[in-house]
N, C-alpha and C positions, 0 to 999 in steps of 0.2 A: 504494500500500500504506500502510495506516495503522498506527500504533503505539499505538492507544488501549487495547488490552487489557493493556498492560505496566504494571508498578508503576513508581514514580519511579526506583527503584534499577535496575530492568531497562532502563528507557529511557536512563538516564545511561550504563550499560554499553554499550548499543547505539550511542549517540552517539559514545562513545570508540572503539568498534570500527570504526564507519564512518570515522572520522578516520584510524585506522591503515591500513585498506584503501585509502583515498584516497591516502595518502602512499606506500604500496607501489606502487600503480598509477602514480603520478607518477614514482617512481623507475625503474619499468620502461618509461617512455615511453608508457604507455597512457592517453592523454587521455580517451578515451571512457569507460573504466571508472572513471577518477578522477572524472569528472564525475558518473557514476552514484552513486558513494559520497558525493560532496558533496551531491547532491540528496537522497539518503536521510538524511544527517545533518541537513540543513536542515529536512526534513519532521519528523523526530523532535524537533528543537529547538522547532519551532512547536507541537508537541503536548505540551510540558511542562505539567504541571498547575499551577494557580495556587499551590498549596501549595509545589511545588518551586521555582517562580520566587521566591516570598517567601523560602524558605530560602536560595537562592543570593544574592539581593540582601542579605539579612541578613548573610550571611558576608562579602560584599564590603564592605559599609559598616562592619561591625564591624572588619574588618582595616584598612580605611582610617582609621577613627577611632583605633585603637590606634597606628598609625604616626604620626598627627598628635600624639597625646598624648606619645609618646616623643620626637618632634622638639621639641615645646614644652619638655619637661623638659630636654633637652640645651641648648636655647637659654637657659634661665633658670638653669641650674646653673652655679656657679663652681667651678673646680678646687681 
């Protein structure tokens, strides 16, 4: 099953839902169903659009850069 007809927002919601279903199945001891939801989640992740991937990478690197800037300020500031 493909997820190509979804918007980026719908796909991200689907990815999150698959993760919740997988965790619930694991908690219930149902490894077969947990594996199904993991496979569904991985398929949806592979079908992310290039624009969505760029947005996600931008968020990650922006957050990491801000953390590095804050750490540098703390190291260079005197009390």
